[in-house]
C-alpha positions in Angstrom: 30.3 -5.3 16.3 31.7 -7.4 13.5 33.9 -6.0 10.8 33.6 -7.2 7.2 36.6 -9.5 7.5 35.3 -11.1 10.6 31.9 -11.8 8.9 33.6 -13.3 5.8 35.7 -15.5 8.1 32.6 -16.6 10.0 30.6 -17.5 6.8 31.3 -21.0 5.4 31.8 -19.8 1.9 34.7 -20.0 -0.5 34.5 -16.5 -1.7 36.5 -15.8 -4.9 35.3 -12.3 -5.4 33.4 -9.6 -3.5 31.9 -6.4 -5.0 30.9 -3.5 -2.9 27.3 -2.4 -3.6 26.9 0.2 -0.9 28.6 1.3 2.3 27.6 -1.9 4.1 26.6 -4.4 1.5 28.6 -6.7 -0.8 27.9 -9.2 -3.6 29.9 -12.3 -2.7 30.8 -14.7 -5.5 31.7 -18.3 -5.2 32.4 -20.8 -8.0 28.8 -21.9 -8.0 26.7 -18.8 -7.2 26.4 -15.3 -5.8 25.1 -14.0 -2.5 24.2 -10.6 -1.1 25.7 -9.7 2.2 24.5 -6.8 4.3 26.0 -5.9 7.7 25.9 -3.2 10.3 28.7 -0.8 9.5 30.7 0.5 12.4 29.4 4.0 13.4 31.6 6.9 14.0 30.8 10.2 15.7 29.2 11.3 19.0 25.6 11.5 17.7 25.8 8.1 16.1 27.2 6.6 19.2 24.4 8.1 21.3 21.8 6.9 18.8 23.2 3.3 19.0 23.3 3.5 22.8 19.6 4.2 23.0 18.3 2.3 20.0 20.9 -0.4 19.5 22.1 -1.5 16.1 20.9 0.1 12.8 17.1 0.4 12.9 17.0 -0.2 9.1 19.0 -3.4 9.5 16.8 -4.6 12.4 13.7 -3.9 10.3 15.0 -6.1 7.5 16.1 -9.0 9.7 12.7 -9.0 11.5 10.9 -8.9 8.1 12.8 -11.8 6.7 12.3 -13.9 9.8 8.5 -13.3 9.5 8.4 -13.9 5.8 10.0 -17.3 5.9 7.3 -18.5 8.3 4.7 -18.1 5.6 3.9 -19.2 2.1 2.8 -16.8 -0.5 1.0 -17.3 -3.8 2.2 -14.2 -5.7 4.8 -12.4 -3.5 8.4 -13.5 -3.9 11.6 -12.4 -2.2 15.3 -13.4 -2.1 15.8 -16.4 0.1 17.3 -15.8 3.6 20.3 -18.0 3.9 22.0 -17.0 7.1 21.9 -14.1 9.6 23.3 -12.9 12.9 20.6 -10.5 14.0 23.1 -8.2 15.5 25.5 -7.9 12.6 24.8 -9.4 9.2 22.3 -11.0 6.8 23.1 -13.2 3.9 20.5 -13.7 1.1 20.1 -15.1 -2.3 21.5 -12.6 -4.9 19.2 -11.7 -7.8 21.1 -10.4 -10.8 20.7 -6.8 -11.8 20.6 -7.9 -15.4 17.0 -8.8 -14.8 16.1 -5.5 -13.2 12.8 -4.1 -14.4 13.4 -0.8 -16.1 9.9 -0.5 -17.6 6.8 -1.5 -15.7 5.0 -2.1 -19.0 7.3 -5.1 -19.6 5.6 -7.2 -16.9 2.1 -8.3 -16.1 0.2 -5.6 -14.2 -2.0 -8.3 -12.7 1.0 -10.2 -11.3 2.5 -6.9 -10.1 -0.7 -5.8 -8.2 -1.4 -9.2 -6.8 2.1 -9.7 -5.5 2.2 -6.2 -4.0 -1.2 -6.5 -2.3 -0.2 -9.9 -0.9 2.8 -8.3 0.7 0.9 -5.2 1.9 -1.8 -7.2 3.6 0.6 -9.6 5.3 0.3 -9.4 9.1 3.9 -8.6 9.8 4.9 -8.6 13.4 7.6 -6.1 14.1 8.9 -6.1 17.7 10.2 -2.6 18.0 10.8 -1.0 21.4 8.8 2.1 22.3 11.6 4.4 21.2 12.3 2.5 18.0 8.6 2.6 17.0 8.6 6.4 17.5 11.7 6.7 15.4 10.2 4.5 12.6 7.1 6.7 12.5 9.1 9.9 12.5 11.5 8.9 9.8 9.3 6.7 7.5 5.7 7.9 7.6 5.0 9.8 4.4 3.8 13.1 6.0 6.9 13.3 8.2 9.2 12.2 5.4 8.0 15.1 3.2 8.6 17.6 6.0 11.9 16.0 6.9 13.3 16.1 3.3 11.9 19.6 2.7 13.6 21.0 5.8 16.8 19.1 6.1 17.8 17.1 3.0 17.4 19.4 0.1 20.4 21.7 0.9 18.5 24.9 0.9 17.0 24.2 -2.6 13.6 25.3 -1.3 12.9 28.8 0.0 10.8 29.3 3.1 7.6 30.0 1.2 7.9 26.7 -0.7 8.5 24.8 2.5 5.5 26.4 4.1 3.3 25.4 1.1 4.5 21.8 1.5 3.6 21.8 5.2 0.2 23.3 4.4 -0.6 20.7 1.7 0.5 17.9 4.1 -1.7 19.3 6.9 -4.7 19.8 4.7 -4.5 16.4 3.2 -4.1 14.8 6.7 -7.3 16.5 7.8 -9.2 15.2 4.8 -8.1 11.6 4.8 -9.4 9.4 7.7 -7.4 6.5 9.1 -8.3 3.0 8.0 -9.2 0.4 10.6 -6.3 -1.9 9.5 -2.9 -1.0 8.3 -1.2 -1.8 5.0 2.4 -2.8 5.0 4.2 -0.2 2.9 7.6 -1.2 1.3 8.5 2.5 1.0 11.4 1.9 -1.4 10.0 0.4 -4.6 12.3 2.0 -7.1 15.9 1.5 -8.2 17.2 -2.0 -7.7 14.7 -3.1 -5.1 12.4 -4.6 -7.6 13.2 -7.5 -10.0 11.7 -9.8 -12.5 13.9 -12.8 -12.2 14.4 -14.5 -15.5 16.5 -17.3 -14.0 13.3 -19.2 -13.3 11.1 -20.9 -15.8 8.2 -18.7 -14.8 9.3 -15.4 -16.3 6.5 -13.5 -14.7 7.8 -14.1 -11.2 8.4 -10.7 -9.5 10.8 -10.4 -6.6 10.9 -7.7 -3.9 13.9 -7.0 -1.7 15.4 -4.4 0.7 12.9 -4.3 3.5 14.8 -1.7 5.5 12.2 1.1 5.1 9.0 -0.7 5.6 6.3 0.9 7.7 2.7 0.1 8.8 0.4 2.7 7.3 -3.3 3.4 8.1 -3.7 6.5 6.0 -1.5 6.8 3.0 -2.0 3.6 1.1 -0.8 4.5 -2.4 2.9 5.2 -1.7 4.1 1.9 -3.2 1.9 1.9 -6.3 2.7 5.6 -7.1 6.5 4.7 -6.8 5.9 2.0 -9.4 3.6 4.1 -11.6 5.8 7.1 -11.8 8.1 7.7 -14.7 10.4 10.7 -14.9 12.5 10.4 -18.1 11.7 13.4 -20.2 8.8 14.6 -18.1 6.6 13.5 -15.3 4.4 10.7 -16.4 2.2 8.4 -14.4 0.6 5.1 -15.3 -3.0 5.8 -14.3 -4.2 2.5 -15.6 -1.9 0.7 -13.1 -3.3 2.8 -10.3 -6.9 2.1 -11.5 -6.3 -1.7 -11.4 -4.7 -1.4 -7.9 -7.7 0.7 -6.6 -10.1 -1.9 -8.1 -8.4 -4.7 -6.2 -8.4 -2.6 -3.0 -12.2 -2.2 -3.4 -12.9 -5.7 -4.5 -11.1 -7.2 -1.5 -12.6 -4.6 0.9 -9.1 -3.7 2.2 -9.9 0.0 2.8 -12.9 0.7 5.0 -12.8 4.5 5.0 -13.6 7.0 2.1 -10.5 7.2 -0.1 -9.6 10.8 -0.8 -7.8 10.0 -4.0 -6.7 13.5 -4.9 -5.0 13.8 -1.5 -3.6 10.2 -1.6 -1.8 10.8 -4.9 -0.7 14.3 -4.0 1.0 13.0 -0.8 2.6 10.0 -2.5 3.9 12.3 -5.3 5.2 14.9 -2.9 7.1 12.3 -1.0 8.7 10.8 -4.1 9.4 14.1 -6.0 11.1 15.6 -3.0 13.3 12.5 -2.6 14.3 12.9 -6.2 15.2 16.5 -5.7 17.2 15.7 -2.6 19.1 12.8 -4.1 22.8 13.4 -4.8 22.8 10.5 -7.3 19.9 11.7 -9.5 20.5 13.1 -13.0 20.5 16.9 -12.9 17.9 17.0 -15.7 15.5 14.8 -13.8 16.0 17.0 -10.7 15.0 20.0 -12.8 11.9 18.2 -14.1 11.0 17.2 -10.6 11.5 20.7 -9.2 9.3 22.2 -11.9 6.6 19.7 -11.3 6.7 20.4 -7.6 6.5 24.2 -7.9 4.1 24.4 -10.9 1.8 21.5 -10.2 1.9 19.8 -6.7 2.1 23.1 -4.8 -0.4 25.0 -7.0 -4.0 24.1 -6.0 -5.6 25.1 -9.3 -3.0 23.5 -11.5 -2.9 20.3 -9.4 -6.6 19.9 -9.7 -6.5 20.3 -13.5 -3.5 17.9 -13.7 -5.3 15.3 -11.5 -8.5 15.5 -13.6 -6.6 15.1 -16.8 -4.0 12.5 -15.9 -5.7 10.5 -13.1 -9.4 10.9 -12.7 -10.4 10.1 -16.3 -8.7 6.7 -16.0 -9.7 5.7 -12.5 -13.3 6.7 -13.0 -14.0 4.5 -16.0 
């Protein structure tokens, strides 16, 4: 297991400054350009040691390395990602750095056509992920939308939900899973398209180029296809707002390209996608307290209330997508 100093010594870069982004990632600056370095942070504690013994290095890190190695073998028309520059699959990955100054704060600032085409090009990419049996089970358990809702509801909200609320969440997840059939083919879900994982890179002449990064949470999904587009369409500044027109365009492309071959239970699709995202907002320790309150109210008063959710869906979603 490499420590940060070992990795910096191994890299052939004259680093003049390094800025910590997260626990195990740094922006490295040279005289000419910047890079993003991610590495496997040393684990402490008995449970983490046991996990590493059975699964190996960080599963999230492994997912990202495998994804980059597959992406660079292919050419894409719309989908863009930071260039992979160097990697040691067991310890670190060095990529092109895309400045946060060009981070998209408002989806309406970019072309919805470019956004949808780039997203679908990624989602329909035949990504080969060589997980072990145990790793595959762990990915499904920790990244699949249904399990993620239950996981966050039970363990990551620090008792913010009472037992009745948790039971209602589980009930909604079970009912929606019964109603929605599995598709024949999977869609590749990024699973983390918010925050700084989504950029419009204005350093290039083509200002409409959209870049995706951080592939640590990707999952192959045959049932809940709208996770990524809901993450992009959701706005939670002063109240919960959703860009129904963006969803409608996305659904049109799905249908036109015959990507989904089972009846799409749209009401359930959007409910599951919103449940997953709203619970993550509530559980986040970095989220603004006012946004947590807005999300909590929406969860209790809309998402977990059958009659009110049906009315909200009809008003906010159905009228747009049925045009």
